[in-house]
N, C-alpha and C positions, 0 to 999 in steps of 0.2 A: 558485444553483448556479454554480460556476465550473469551467471546463475548463483545467487546468494542463498546459502543454506545455513541452518543454525549450528549444527554439530559436526564433529569430525567423521562420525559414521555416515552421516548424510553425504558429506563430501566424498568419502572413499567409495561408497556404493554408487554414487552418481558418476564419478570418474571411471570406475570399473565398467559401468554400463555404456560408456562412450561419450558422456558429457564432459568435454575437456575444458570448458570455460567456467567451471564451477569454483567457487570460493566459499569458505566457511567463516562465520563470524564468531564462533565459540560462544554461542548463547547471546547474552546481552552485552558482550564486550565490544560491539561495533562502535567505532568512534569516527569523528569527522576526519581525522588523519587517515584512517583506512579508506574512507570514501575519496579523499583527495588523490590517493595513489590509484585507486580503481578508476577514477575519472580520466586519468591519463591513458587507460587501456580500453575503456568501454564508454559508450554513450547511453547504453540501455542496461538496466539492472532488473533482472527477474528475481523477485524475492519469494522465498518459501521457508516458512518456519513451522515448528511443530503445531499440530492440530489440538492444542490445549490452551488454557487461559494464558499461561506464561509465554507460550509461543506466539499467540495472537498479539500480546502486548509488545513483545520484542519485535515482531514483524511490523507492527504499526510504527514503532519507534524507528526502525530501519527505513521504512518507506518515507517517513517525515524527514529524516536526515538526508536521504538520497534526493528527495524532491528539492530540498533546500540547496543541494549541490548540483542542481540542473541536470540530473539524470532523467531519462525517460524511464519511468518505473512501472513495472507490471507485477501482478501477483499471480503466482502459480499455486493453485489450490489442490490439495490431496484430500478430498472430503471423506473418502472411505479408508484412509490410512493415517497413522499418527504423524508420519513425516516422509520425506523422500526415500529414506532407507527402507522403510516398511513397504512403500510402493514398489521399490525395486525387487524386494524379496517376493512379492506377489507376481512380478513380471516386469521386466524393464520397459515394456511398452507403456506401462502406467506413468513412468517418469517422462517419457517423450511426449505423451499425450498432454500431460499437465503443463509442460513447458510450452508446447505448441499452442495450447488454448489459454495461456496466461492472459489476463485482462489488464488493461490500464488500471493502476492502483485506485484512481478516483472512481472509476466504474465499480470496482470492488467495494469501495466505501458506500457508494449509492446503494448497492445491494445489501450491504450489512446494516446500514443505519436508517435507511428510508423504507417506509412500508411499500410492499408490492402493489397494494391497492391504492386508491386515490389518496393523495397526501392531504391531510386536514390539520392545519396549523393550530386549531382550537384544542387539540390534544397536546397536553404539556410534554409528553414523551416525544412526540413528533418534533416539536420545537427544539427540545434538547438535542435530539439526534440531528436535526438540520444544522444546529450550531456546531456539532461535532464535525460534520462534513465541511462546513465553512472553515473551520480551523485547519482541516486537511488541505483545502484548496489554497488557503492563505500561505501555506508553506511552499507552494510551487514558486520557483524562482522566475521562470519565464512569464512575462506579462501576457504574451500571446497565448500560451497554454492555460494560464489562469483565466483569461477572458473566455476561452473556449469552454472550460469546465463550468464557469459561472452561467453561460448560456444554456448548457446542458442541464444544470441544476434548476434553472428557471423553468425549463420545459418539463422536467421531471416532477417539480413541486407545484407548478402553476403559480409561483410567486414571482412578481415582477423582478427583473434582474437588478434594477436600481435599488429596490428594497433589500435584495440580498447583499448588494455591495454595502449599503448602509448598515445592515446587521453585522457584516464582517468587520467594518470599521469600529463599531461599538464594542465588539468582542476584543479588538486590539486595545481599545481604551480601557476596558475593564481590567485587562492584564497589567497595563501600565500602572494603574492606581491600586492594584490589589496589595494587601499587606504582606 
């Protein structure tokens, strides 16, 4: 397992707090080559980026890249803190709790993009968000893991799994023919 953070201070504070499997991506600089090297050392990647728009965007990009490289990816969320370094300043137990409670990345996407109440596809925003989640699931390299998350998505949205697969395939075709 490796704990991936955004910045050098997050790395340093995590290391000093006792998390020895921490690596930093230096913001948006994470590349496929970095992940290939990490893949030799770890099967699981726990991702935590800054709690701001740029951090969320970089975090999602890191998750997508890691899923495509067959990592088991989890998201560690520091909702009351800007980043892991701030969490450590408030008490190193905050860091360990967030890592221990890290969720599978797709589960994190379900919570972020799908409404907590009953899913209603008639609302355009719900359909748009469903497509976002489908894009994330499509990135998963393992067919077994992908099938598991499609079943979970079908349960969560009450949309037939076959229909979700068809929607995912259409998303792929749209990208192929996009200008």
